[in-house]
ZADO-319700 format. One line per 2 residues: number of its first residue (from 1); their letters; for each residue x, y, z of N, C-alpha, C. Coordinates in steps of 0.001 Angstrom, whole numbers. Each point is the difference from the previous one (the first is absolute). Layout:
N
NUM	A	X,Y,Z,X,Y,Z,X,Y,Z; ...
***
This chain:
440
1	MR	110310,146163,85740,-1403,-329,-239,-533,-789,1211; -1241,320,391,-583,-664,1168,-324,-1452,-330
3	QP	356,-912,933,-268,-1417,-189,-1478,-294,253; -593,-955,-739,-1406,-354,228,-205,-514,1419
5	HE	-1140,327,574,-341,-434,1352,-1227,-900,-66; -138,-853,989,-1111,-939,30,-1348,721,-37
7	AD	-59,1173,623,-1264,740,53,-430,483,-1385; 963,120,-922,-337,465,-1335,-888,-991,-745
9	FA	50,-1293,421,-745,-1033,-704,-1164,-519,828; -361,731,1053,-1045,-460,910,-1341,-131,-695
11	GF	-283,810,-995,-1290,-44,-650,-60,-911,-1206; 1104,-688,-309,37,-837,-1173,-831,-1269,217
13	VP	-681,-456,-1017,-794,-1226,66,913,-1183,-343; 14,-1067,809,857,-1151,-314,-463,-687,-1273
15	SL	909,-701,-618,-335,-724,-1225,-970,-1131,321; -680,-467,-1022,-947,-1088,188,706,-1260,504
17	RD	1200,-247,-490,772,-1171,437,295,73,1487; 480,1185,458,317,149,1422,-1250,-122,857
19	AA	-1102,543,-472,-1240,-90,760,-482,-1448,96; 143,-744,-1087,-416,-1400,12,871,-833,935
21	MH	1307,285,-18,902,-735,890,-305,307,1457; -306,1251,296,-361,377,1357,-1288,-709,440
23	CV	-937,-134,-903,-1261,-679,304,245,-1480,299; 884,-631,-793,324,-1415,232,646,-178,1370
25	LV	901,926,354,671,-90,1294,-981,154,1159; -873,983,-97,-925,278,1104,-964,-1159,233
27	HF	-433,-654,-1081,-1015,-1037,105,574,-1406,-218; 1314,-161,192,621,-1282,-331,-516,-1132,889
29	EA	-142,250,1282,-441,-1066,902,-1425,-433,-315; -857,930,-413,-1381,-341,-332,-106,-591,-1401
31	SP	860,459,-915,-61,-467,-1381,1425,-153,-543; 687,-1089,373,1408,-170,-389,147,-487,-1437
33	RL	-43,924,-923,77,-367,-1414,1184,697,-672; 888,-817,-553,1140,531,-747,51,-566,-1410
35	AG	-949,-842,-337,-6,-616,-1330,-238,1055,-1074; 697,-140,-1110,-161,898,-1127,906,1200,29
37	LS	703,228,1120,921,1137,84,1359,-384,-552; 721,982,-467,1354,-244,-488,926,-298,1174
39	AA	1141,-617,-296,963,-343,1047,485,1257,719; 169,1100,-737,453,1245,628,-1054,535,966
41	DV	-1277,-76,-387,-1061,476,888,-127,-885,1233; 136,-1310,-175,-71,-922,1150,1130,293,976
43	DA	1210,204,-516,1131,315,885,-217,1330,708; -565,970,-703,-251,1299,619,-1012,-111,1129
45	IC	-1027,-807,-195,-1005,-193,1049,593,-786,1167; 720,-1096,-293,561,-838,1058,1063,725,804
47	SR	647,986,-600,996,772,751,-646,905,1035; -1324,154,-67,-703,874,948,-1018,-752,854
49	LP	-145,-1299,-236,-929,-781,816,473,-59,1445; -917,31,968,406,-99,1404,616,-1364,292
51	LD	982,-31,912,709,-1237,313,-740,-872,993; -1096,496,555,-758,-796,975,-1278,-578,-607
53	LD	0,-212,-1312,-1146,-639,-636,-235,-1378,607; -1259,-431,44,-311,-1338,462,825,-1015,-788
55	LE	586,-973,706,935,-930,-629,-665,-818,-1107; -1173,-494,248,-658,-821,-1014,-383,840,-1226
57	LA	-429,1232,230,-312,887,-1121,1254,292,-819; 1080,360,687,1236,324,-712,556,-1215,-732
59	GQ	-54,-1163,644,538,-1200,-631,-733,-373,-1267; -1311,153,9,-791,-390,-1159,5,1032,-1108
61	RV	71,1291,346,-198,1055,-998,1268,732,-416; 1010,44,857,1208,781,-296,1126,-952,-391
63	HS	436,98,-1227,1075,-867,-506,1265,794,-327; -21,1288,215,1155,832,-318,1126,-243,1003
65	EL	1181,-324,-525,1160,-198,870,388,1299,709; -319,1136,-623,312,1290,609,-710,153,1338
67	YW	-1273,-375,35,-756,114,1250,567,-927,1065; 293,-1252,-342,482,-955,1002,1414,346,452
69	RR	771,636,-858,1319,471,431,-146,1102,1035; -915,941,-246,-245,1067,986,-466,-595,1323
71	RA	-894,-940,-66,-567,-582,1217,1052,-807,773; 870,-708,-722,1042,-789,667,1051,891,643
73	LA	446,1031,-722,1035,881,551,-509,808,1191; -1306,227,71,-562,716,1144,-55,-872,1246
75	RW	106,-1320,-177,-139,-912,1150,1309,-644,422; 845,-377,-964,1248,-694,326,1188,804,-518
77	RH	1090,-96,719,1233,690,-410,818,-904,-903; 337,499,-1171,880,-682,-959,-468,-1424,-317
79	PA	-1230,-194,-419,-428,-1357,-376,699,-454,-1276; 397,-1263,-19,735,-549,-1153,-976,-635,-970
81	VE	-397,749,-1003,-997,-500,-946,556,-1147,-834; 1336,-80,-144,596,-1086,-783,-276,-1360,622
83	AH	-138,-38,1322,-275,-1271,683,-1455,-429,-136; -808,827,-654,-1423,-301,-151,-405,19,-1475
85	GG	887,-495,-824,-298,-106,-1426,-50,1317,-736; 528,1072,605,-17,1302,-649,-1356,673,-7
87	SW	-960,-513,751,-1352,562,27,-265,661,1345; -367,1286,-31,-302,714,1239,-1317,-478,612
89	KR	-916,-392,-823,-1271,-507,530,212,-1324,719; 776,-874,-605,314,-1268,666,772,248,1285
91	LW	962,929,-34,762,337,1206,-920,448,1122; -965,869,-333,-876,533,1049,-826,-1111,634
93	FE	-581,-869,-796,-849,-1052,549,813,-1046,761; 1207,-311,-472,815,-975,715,478,546,1341
95	LN	495,1236,15,474,579,1265,-1160,294,945; -1133,399,-539,-1160,266,856,-475,-1276,694
97	LQ	-70,-1103,-747,-407,-1275,593,1060,-503,974; 1259,192,-343,1079,-396,903,-102,734,1332
99	DA	-204,1306,-42,-133,776,1239,-1208,-448,815; -1099,-296,-691,-1212,-432,708,210,-1343,692
101	LE	704,-910,-642,248,-1316,591,976,88,1160; 1038,813,-152,999,108,1057,-552,697,1242
103	AF	-940,914,-182,-540,761,1134,-1312,-585,528; -472,-1078,-577,-1320,-527,372,-1,-495,1446
105	DP	-1013,435,742,-217,-422,1385,-1414,-551,106; -162,-1302,199,-1350,-581,42,-895,610,1073
107	AA	604,533,1073,-805,572,1077,-534,1384,-343; 638,688,-939,-397,1376,-303,-494,177,-1429
109	SS	184,-993,-858,-378,135,-1406,-895,-1155,-412; -678,199,-1099,-934,-1003,-503,695,-901,-1015
111	LD	-81,-1291,232,584,-957,-937,-742,18,-1334; -1304,249,36,-781,62,-1240,457,1160,-877
113	EL	329,1136,612,486,1150,-769,1349,-313,-643; 848,-709,744,1304,-369,-557,-167,-957,-1175
115	RR	-905,-949,131,-258,-924,-1110,-567,730,-1209; -857,974,243,-559,769,-1114,1102,776,-713
117	LA	914,591,785,1121,726,-599,864,-933,-841; 310,-1190,547,840,-947,-732,-689,-472,-1275
119	TF	-1293,-254,70,-744,-468,-1177,-35,1070,-1083; -231,1263,385,-36,1069,-990,1382,258,-596
121	SA	1040,-98,833,1359,302,-462,597,-1117,-839; -636,-1161,-10,610,-1181,-622,358,217,-1461
123	RW	-787,795,-730,252,148,-1440,1285,767,-300; 554,710,996,1242,757,-217,1172,-540,812
125	VR	-238,-858,959,1065,-480,887,638,-1240,-611; 1304,86,-263,767,-1131,-514,1079,-450,980
127	SL	384,868,909,1082,-325,933,-310,603,1365; 253,-779,1062,-201,471,1370,1248,-285,819
129	TL	459,1006,741,1134,-154,909,-452,434,1386; -196,-964,880,-476,269,1358,1191,-85,952
131	RQ	435,1160,482,1153,51,895,-356,-370,1427; -1268,24,339,-475,-438,1307,-1460,-435,-147
133	LP	-428,-875,872,-1378,-474,-27,-428,-332,1435; -112,1029,837,-315,-260,1417,-1373,-619,214
135	SR	-918,167,-925,-1350,-545,170,-58,-1505,-249; 1045,-579,-590,26,-1430,-335,-1203,-386,-862
137	LD	-263,795,-1007,-1138,-248,-886,122,-1351,-699; -1149,-570,-318,-52,-1233,-775,356,329,-1456
139	LA	1204,-392,-420,441,330,-1352,-805,-736,-1061; -583,-1124,355,-832,-711,-970,-1216,838,-374
141	AL	-625,623,1009,-1159,858,-282,413,1233,-798; 1183,540,309,486,1174,-737,236,-329,-1464
143	LD	670,-1117,-272,289,-356,-1384,-1275,-347,-766; -1010,-511,712,-1283,-241,-659,-617,1312,-480
145	CL	151,1055,816,-532,1314,-391,763,570,-1188; 1287,-267,-69,829,560,-1066,-95,-786,-1297
147	GH	-628,-1161,50,-167,-775,-1221,1298,-600,-488; 121,-198,-1304,1156,-679,-588,967,961,-685
149	DL	-127,1308,259,872,970,-657,1251,320,814; 17,-341,1292,1180,276,826,1149,-905,-436
151	AS	1117,605,-410,1135,-763,-518,1149,-105,984; 98,928,958,1137,13,922,-479,330,1402
153	LS	457,-779,982,-382,205,1391,1227,-118,882; 212,1025,828,1090,3,975,-591,302,1372
155	VR	276,-860,985,-634,122,1313,1047,-111,1102; -97,909,975,738,-95,1261,-1017,82,1129
157	WG	-5,-992,847,-901,52,1146,715,682,1151; -542,1104,439,635,725,1093,-685,1327,225
159	MG	710,908,677,-558,1302,317,1138,1010,40; -186,1121,-678,1023,1026,-33,-126,991,1141
161	QV	1130,594,370,55,1062,997,-650,-416,1329; 398,-1150,507,-565,-467,1275,687,638,1202
163	GM	1240,459,-193,694,659,1110,186,-921,1193; -364,480,1180,179,-759,1237,-1033,-1111,157
165	DY	-965,-69,-903,-1013,-1056,67,405,-1237,-784; 1273,-92,-355,470,-1138,-797,-225,-1316,746
167	AP	-453,-979,-740,-141,-1365,513,234,-956,-1158; 779,-1065,179,277,-931,-1108,-1255,-581,-631
169	AL	-1065,-139,789,-1232,-601,-526,-671,872,-1064; 354,1282,-63,-601,896,-981,553,-226,-1403
171	FG	1141,-681,-94,701,-107,-1277,62,-1452,-466; -1,-168,-1299,104,-1325,-595,-1356,-641,-217
173	AR	-29,-910,-964,-1242,-683,-350,-351,-1050,1042; -1265,-52,358,-504,-1062,864,-535,-1136,-875
175	LH	-258,-1126,636,-517,-1143,-756,-1312,344,-706; -856,778,661,-1265,402,-611,238,860,-1235
177	DV	984,905,78,304,860,-1154,453,-827,-1201; 892,-958,253,516,-822,-1099,-1088,-914,-542
179	RC	-857,-489,882,-1100,-854,-459,-935,769,-934; -289,1250,355,-847,836,-870,677,271,-1333
181	LA	1310,265,28,726,257,-1241,43,-1250,-871; 208,-1166,621,23,-1243,-769,-1352,-249,-656
183	RA	-1066,303,714,-1334,-170,-573,-218,964,-1169; 547,1218,138,-114,976,-1093,777,-461,-1228
185	LE	1175,-606,200,810,-458,-1123,-695,-1125,-762; -766,-806,701,-717,-1079,-670,-1047,525,-972
187	RT	-522,1228,283,-1103,518,-811,429,1054,-1016; 1183,573,173,399,1078,-895,307,-532,-1395
189	RG	-277,822,-1000,255,-386,-1390,833,1039,-747; 504,1004,712,779,1022,-686,1288,389,699
191	LC	213,-422,1245,1177,409,771,1259,-634,-571; 973,843,-373,1254,-486,-588,1188,158,948
193	RL	-26,1028,843,1147,287,858,-452,53,1459; 648,-805,851,-309,-41,1426,1274,296,778
195	DL	-22,1085,759,1164,466,756,-320,-74,1490; 679,-923,703,-205,-171,1441,1328,158,739
197	RG	818,930,-441,1283,260,667,-219,463,1438; 729,-591,907,-78,424,1387,-1383,-124,598
199	AG	-756,-1010,-415,-1372,-167,479,-81,-858,1256; 1140,-446,519,-15,-808,1214,-425,-1443,-239
201	LD	272,-531,-1178,-376,-1377,-308,1028,-973,555; -460,-1001,760,873,-1086,424,-315,-1230,-833
203	CD	559,-1156,374,-188,-1190,-832,-1463,-432,-47; -716,78,1136,-1402,-418,7,-863,928,-848
205	RT	218,1289,120,-778,956,-799,328,-132,-1482; 1259,-290,-308,381,-182,-1400,-672,-1227,-595
207	RL	-63,-1065,757,-656,-1211,-487,-1491,255,-228; -607,770,886,-1409,349,-165,-204,851,-1254
209	LC	904,951,-221,-70,843,-1189,160,-825,-1277; 904,-958,28,243,-823,-1194,-1207,-854,-340
211	GG	-840,-305,1004,-1226,-713,-288,-909,791,-927; -45,1328,174,-769,847,-901,697,215,-1327
213	LA	1334,103,36,755,207,-1235,-121,-1191,-945; -139,-1185,576,-80,-1199,-840,-1218,22,-907
215	DC	-1039,754,372,-1217,84,-816,-104,1320,-751; 1093,762,-32,3,1302,-672,903,-88,-1225
217	AT	-588,110,-1168,765,-177,-1234,531,1309,-571; -246,1127,663,329,1288,-613,1251,663,568
219	VT	409,-323,1230,1137,676,624,1291,-418,-707; 746,1002,-467,1275,-256,-677,1194,560,764
221	HL	-233,992,875,1078,605,783,-344,-121,1481; 846,-678,751,-240,-235,1425,1226,433,790
223	DL	-203,924,934,1084,515,828,-303,-313,1466; 778,-925,575,-150,-387,1407,1247,350,795
225	SA	768,955,-466,1264,331,662,-239,642,1360; 1044,-64,841,-13,613,1339,-1102,-566,884
227	NR	-183,-1320,-60,-922,-692,886,764,-1083,765; -723,-978,534,628,-1106,725,-519,-1321,-574
229	VG	108,-129,-1297,-563,-1154,-696,645,-1299,456; 1332,-25,115,700,-1193,452,-60,-1139,-1004
231	DR	549,-1160,403,55,-1149,-909,-1375,-580,-294; -851,-98,1020,-1330,-577,-224,-825,887,-942
233	GC	59,1296,214,-708,904,-892,570,-32,-1409; 1318,-127,-95,641,-62,-1323,-418,-1259,-745
235	RA	-152,-1094,709,-463,-1227,-643,-1427,171,-533; -829,726,756,-1371,244,-472,4,845,-1270
237	VA	851,1032,-40,115,822,-1211,530,-840,-1158; 953,-885,291,562,-851,-1046,-1061,-940,-574
239	RV	-908,-485,839,-1063,-871,-501,-923,753,-964; -309,1269,347,-828,809,-893,740,256,-1315
241	LG	1283,287,110,806,278,-1196,114,-1237,-882; 228,-1153,624,145,-1232,-760,-1301,-524,-564
243	AA	-1127,334,665,-1294,-496,-469,-333,560,-1375; 374,1264,-246,-255,590,-1317,788,-726,-1072
245	GA	1232,-398,334,805,-736,-964,-542,-1394,-255; -512,-651,1065,-544,-1343,-159,-1243,1,-862
247	GG	-762,1129,44,-1213,95,-816,233,615,-1348; 1264,213,-356,300,596,-1300,-438,1435,-109
249	GS	-117,693,1184,-411,1390,-26,-1487,180,-82; -788,-1114,-2,-1454,120,-101,-707,-762,1115
251	GG	721,-233,1106,-571,-783,1059,-806,795,988; -210,1283,-215,-807,806,903,821,831,944
253	GP	1256,-397,293,853,768,886,645,1158,-729; 696,872,749,614,1172,-628,1248,-353,-784
255	CL	171,598,-1163,1241,-108,-768,870,1196,371; 751,-140,1080,784,1119,519,1118,363,-963
257	VA	114,1301,-253,1077,536,-821,1113,553,889; -370,593,1137,975,571,926,-361,-421,1411
259	LS	993,-474,748,-209,-457,1373,1141,523,862; -343,682,1089,998,498,937,-233,-620,1368
261	LA	1029,-700,495,-7,-584,1352,1190,522,789; 435,1209,-292,1164,573,674,-293,241,1475
263	DN	1027,-198,829,-74,300,1434,-1152,-751,663; 93,-1340,-13,-1083,-825,532,488,-1161,852
265	AI	1259,26,423,546,-1061,857,-152,-1379,-637; 264,-83,-1302,-69,-1278,-714,1363,-673,66
267	HC	0,-1272,365,1243,-771,106,136,-944,-1193; 906,-942,116,322,-912,-1090,-1214,-824,-429
269	EG	-774,-498,976,-1139,-860,-334,-1023,732,-867; -324,1223,374,-941,782,-795,550,316,-1376
271	AR	1304,292,-85,615,316,-1288,-34,-1200,-941; 204,-1197,547,-37,-1200,-849,-1402,-229,-561
273	AL	-1018,203,833,-1377,-159,-483,-309,1032,-1080; 471,1209,206,-227,1053,-990,739,-311,-1299
275	AR	1201,-547,119,798,-315,-1191,-717,-1020,-881; -576,-1028,617,-712,-1014,-790,-1192,608,-739
277	AV	-673,968,643,-1155,637,-637,432,938,-1122; 1149,667,165,472,959,-995,242,-680,-1343
279	AS	531,-1214,43,330,-690,-1242,-1235,-301,-837; -1163,-152,668,-1216,-346,-748,-967,1166,-144
281	AP	340,1169,566,-896,1161,-91,-88,463,-1451; -1210,67,-560,-111,277,-1442,246,1441,-390
283	AL	-124,954,941,64,1413,-387,955,817,850; 623,-569,1028,805,767,947,1208,633,-691
285	ER	108,1333,116,1101,741,-600,893,663,1037; -536,295,1200,774,718,1007,-198,-668,1355
287	LD	1108,-354,652,-52,-636,1316,1000,691,915; -495,506,1124,842,696,974,-49,-768,1315
289	VS	1147,-618,374,106,-731,1255,1118,605,846; 302,1265,-210,1101,646,713,-347,217,1471
291	QN	1044,230,791,-122,294,1434,-698,-1134,758; 397,-1229,-326,-483,-1159,732,1184,-781,541
293	LV	-210,-1257,333,1043,-824,617,128,-1325,-743; -64,22,-1320,-61,-1249,-758,1324,-754,28
295	GD	1134,696,175,1285,-665,53,404,-590,-1343; 1136,-710,7,534,-543,-1253,-884,-1098,-575
297	DG	-508,-890,851,-814,-1107,-517,-1262,518,-687; -690,935,643,-1203,560,-603,303,779,-1259
299	AV	1106,760,11,361,790,-1180,380,-879,-1171; 742,-1074,265,392,-910,-1083,-1243,-624,-639
301	AL	-983,-359,820,-1239,-560,-553,-723,1023,-874; -100,1245,477,-674,1035,-788,747,279,-1304
303	LA	1314,102,68,784,293,-1194,-85,-1139,-1013; 20,-1244,496,-45,-1140,-909,-1355,-96,-696
305	HA	-1090,195,743,-1328,-84,-606,-298,1218,-873; 604,1142,326,-209,1194,-822,556,-195,-1407
307	AG	1026,-836,-121,563,-258,-1324,-1008,-684,-915; -952,-724,578,-1014,-654,-816,-1294,781,-112
309	AS	-74,1173,649,-1199,846,-84,134,895,-1218; -673,-352,-1070,251,654,-1280,-470,1448,-47
311	RL	-902,402,924,-526,1368,-57,588,910,1065; 772,-526,927,525,800,1103,999,1030,-508
313	RV	-259,1278,328,870,1098,-433,845,558,1146; -566,28,1192,663,647,1133,-13,-942,1194
315	LR	1171,-211,613,130,-807,1208,874,765,989; -541,239,1187,720,776,1016,220,-854,1239
317	LG	1285,-165,350,392,-808,1151,924,783,918; -108,1308,12,861,817,842,-252,-225,1483
319	SN	1054,128,808,-88,-101,1465,-653,-1308,429; 633,-1109,-386,-561,-1313,320,1020,-963,589
321	LL	1085,527,569,1028,-822,656,681,-955,-975; 159,424,-1252,677,-838,-979,1507,110,161
323	TA	690,-1071,-375,1463,-24,32,509,-447,-1373; 1277,-334,-58,594,-423,-1264,-613,-1286,-535
325	ES	-683,-776,847,-604,-1251,-466,-1128,239,-1001; -573,1189,-1,-1092,303,-928,497,509,-1353
327	VP	1276,319,-88,523,623,-1221,-73,-928,-1212; 357,-1292,106,-113,-853,-1200,-1420,-68,-561
329	AA	-1010,-46,867,-1382,-28,-493,-356,1313,-688; 495,1117,539,-234,1280,-652,684,55,-1354
331	RD	1210,-539,-80,718,-40,-1283,-776,-814,-1033; -518,-1157,412,-752,-838,-942,-1259,713,-492
333	LI	-658,734,883,-1204,732,-406,339,1097,-998; 1118,696,229,424,1053,-929,313,-595,-1372
335	LS	682,-1139,-12,310,-652,-1273,-1268,-471,-698; -983,-453,772,-1264,-425,-587,-735,1174,-643
337	SA	76,1169,649,-684,1163,-555,645,482,-1286; 1257,-384,-238,669,411,-1239,-624,-664,-1213
339	GG	-521,-1241,195,-587,-705,-1132,-1410,450,-301; -828,229,1056,-1388,430,-179,-776,-1011,-814
341	EG	-854,503,-885,-859,-870,-790,814,-797,-1025; 1126,552,-414,764,-678,-1029,1053,-935,535
343	DA	-44,-341,1303,984,-897,581,-66,-1362,-683; 1159,-522,-334,46,-1291,-676,-527,-1118,875
345	RG	49,175,1309,-492,-1036,909,-1513,6,89; -670,979,-683,-1460,50,19,-490,866,1127
347	GG	-677,1044,-324,-532,895,1033,1098,851,586; 73,43,1351,992,825,656,-641,1178,676
349	SR	766,635,892,-517,1133,762,21,1268,-850; -975,892,281,-15,1318,-636,317,1073,1026
351	LR	712,-346,1047,259,912,1114,687,1272,-489; -495,1135,504,578,1293,-346,620,690,1206
353	EL	-426,-368,1193,553,638,1205,158,-1042,1098; 1199,-43,588,296,-876,1134,653,835,1084
355	CL	-653,93,1154,512,810,1106,522,-911,1099; 1283,142,317,644,-765,1074,601,935,1042
357	RC	-481,1197,86,606,1016,866,-3,-398,1468; 987,542,716,82,-134,1460,59,-1459,431
359	NA	806,-795,-705,294,-1377,387,1515,-177,37; 483,-859,856,1445,-197,174,525,-994,-1025
361	LG	24,401,-1272,449,-892,-1064,1520,-120,-43; 720,1021,448,1446,-48,29,648,448,-1297
363	EG	1301,274,69,725,494,-1173,57,-1015,-1129; -4,-1284,347,77,-1025,-1043,-1211,-49,-901
365	AG	-1122,623,417,-1204,-24,-836,146,892,-1222; 839,1041,94,140,944,-1104,443,-648,-1298
367	PV	1134,-722,-15,441,-635,-1250,-1003,-1020,-542; -686,-718,902,-966,-1005,-449,-1177,662,-718
369	LL	-541,1059,599,-1143,688,-603,402,722,-1277; 1195,575,-13,474,659,-1219,203,-1001,-1124
371	GA	478,-1198,352,173,-1035,-1011,-1322,-433,-599; -1067,33,807,-1316,-354,-527,-584,1120,-847
373	LA	282,1249,389,-515,1137,-757,674,139,-1353; 1297,-309,-60,746,129,-1256,727,-1297,-292
375	PG	-738,-1071,-319,640,-1301,-226,932,33,-1202; 1176,-622,166,942,-84,-1110,826,1234,-209
377	SA	-173,1030,865,766,1227,-201,1444,-212,392; 903,552,-769,1427,-111,286,500,1150,848
379	VP	-895,873,388,421,1154,777,385,-436,1396; 1114,442,576,400,-395,1345,-1093,352,1006
381	GF	-268,-962,868,-976,250,1046,-1402,-458,-359; -211,-592,-1186,-1340,-415,-393,-156,-1516,-34
383	GG	922,-733,517,-191,-1445,-10,786,-676,1088; 1300,288,61,835,-661,970,35,718,1315
385	GA	893,-460,885,66,573,1332,797,1275,66; 651,403,-1108,800,1216,57,-847,1200,282
387	SG	-1127,138,-695,-1005,1036,227,599,1370,182; 918,354,-893,494,1362,-2,936,337,1124
389	RG	593,-1011,682,864,324,1134,1305,628,-453; 258,-25,-1297,1228,590,-488,-54,1503,-41
391	GG	-1186,611,150,-83,1461,-41,-1418,433,-150; -332,1170,604,-1381,483,-45,-399,452,-1376
393	GG	958,548,-802,-360,510,-1315,-438,-1098,-938; 594,-1223,140,-366,-1081,-887,-1427,-434,175
395	GG	-525,83,1251,-1379,-430,244,-981,847,-764; 164,1345,32,-961,874,-679,60,-161,-1496
397	GG	1246,-64,-556,127,-150,-1436,-543,-1327,-483; 174,-1065,840,-506,-1309,-371,-1494,-5,-143
399	AD	-717,716,870,-1462,32,-72,-467,602,-1310; 687,1051,-436,-381,612,-1274,228,-959,-1153
401	GA	1120,-721,56,320,-887,-1097,-900,-1209,-72; -541,-443,1169,-815,-1214,29,-1482,286,-78
403	AA	-388,1271,-138,-1423,339,4,-749,-729,-1106; 649,-139,-1145,-678,-656,-1119,-211,-1479,265
405	AA	863,-605,870,-114,-1425,281,-857,-278,1216; -576,1039,610,-767,-180,1218,-1284,-762,-274
407	TP	-520,-618,1071,-1243,-751,-104,-1109,885,-559; -647,-371,-1107,-1009,875,-592,-1297,44,799
409	GL	-266,-1036,849,-1266,-40,710,-17,863,1240; 937,-251,918,12,688,1284,399,1463,-169
411	RV	-827,896,546,272,1430,-111,413,618,1322; -393,-596,1126,319,538,1313,467,-1137,889
413	LG	1166,166,590,511,-940,992,408,801,1229; -817,-53,1036,264,779,1215,910,-738,943
415	VA	1228,499,190,979,-646,886,613,1003,977; -691,1109,240,531,986,941,35,-582,1411
417	RC	1044,354,729,183,-428,1392,-42,-1525,139; 675,-674,-940,107,-1462,43,1439,-454,268
419	GL	893,932,272,1384,-352,270,839,-207,-1240; -503,376,-1181,787,-130,-1216,1072,1089,-56
421	AA	1052,-277,-738,1021,1018,-215,-613,1176,-761; 507,1194,291,-579,1207,-582,46,-37,-1528
423	HD	1120,-486,-562,88,-5,-1466,-963,-1025,-612; -314,-1066,739,-977,-963,-507,-1408,600,0
425	EI	-337,737,1047,-1315,665,48,-144,990,-1157; 1067,752,-269,-43,983,-1080,-161,-697,-1341
427	AI	738,-1098,-197,-78,-719,-1268,-1393,-588,-212; -611,-536,1063,-1352,-564,-107,-998,1099,-343
429	AE	140,1158,656,-908,1114,-285,138,469,-1439; 1233,15,-526,197,446,-1375,-528,-1014,-1008
431	LT	67,-1275,357,-484,-1027,-913,-1517,-22,-77; -640,102,1147,-1463,-58,-8,-595,1331,-436
433	GE	532,1106,524,-308,1316,-560,-1298,628,381; -935,-702,660,-1281,589,336,-204,5,1508
435	RE	-776,955,471,-268,112,1428,-1091,-976,410; 39,-355,1265,-981,-952,524,-1396,620,-9
437	DT	-976,-796,-421,-1399,430,-12,-583,-237,1387; -499,1054,653,-488,-120,1370,-1497,-197,78
439	SL	-712,-45,-1122,-1448,-227,41,-288,-1474,196; -1238,-271,444,-392,-1386,246,-197,-723,-1330
***
């Protein structure tokens, strides 16, 4: 039997529904009306709308995720909608504004047009990640345009793909950049997460930034890793952290929940100042001071004060030139976390993760840490100095037998590349049982 051909239906009259949908499509820019249509009809129309519609028209009139998904996939390769709250419309406006800011050239583009774009996009933009900012825009003016809905900001001052035109002056925050950001922080009322990793901050720029942070009550997550904060900058951060505790969490400063100062050339003096602030911080749950130079004195201060920080969940001290002198303080902190809220001594640490990786703790640290993880255990290698030296099989079996007696609070103890005996590392991993959390 002959198959039907398209020409066989050339004289057919389209249905009224199809004709109406075609009319809406043809005249959409002049009369953008979708109210009163069923969800199926709206999706059918939006699946055929042109992708070059005027941005303000599309933003105000088109709410179908189908349309914004088509428009996003036509412009960017593999966009991650999960990083934008699962909304394709939000993804499009955030990435579009990000591209406009990163490519902005004051000599060739209009600043008024950029401000208009930011003001219009503000109702959908919740997060901005600027991988470069060669124009050195005033971030205070930008945040004013975005209003109080921006919740997350990540900034790198620099320029991509410079090739042979590389110059150190093109990269890193200047004093003017930090001054503008500090002024923006004083006025913002919605920013919760500030990411300045690798922004080229030194101690002076950090102190300037902390001046703005002291008047910002909304920031809860602060990432200053991979900078050159140093001891003076660390003291400034500690003052901001401690000020919230001194005001009972209502003094106007930020109640930081997560703070990262990894890879910042912080020595013992900065660590001691930070330790004093940690004990009084009302909301701090995560502190990362890894890849610094705090040494044993700084680490002992942090570990001792962390035992009195009732909300601290995660403490990272990896790659900090620690030796066996820091092990007793780590043991005391682990024992404190075993009591938690129900500790008979009143209060106690709620620590869930302690990272001591890449420090020269030595083989003697293994039995000490195991004794703290499983206090009172009769299993060989969990208290005394024998630590399973009688045979490798006893170490593994002992961990299984002592699992029930393990510290109930601490879930992760990172001791890789610390010079511990292999069977001690295995026993610690089996007792804690969970992998290290790498998020801030």
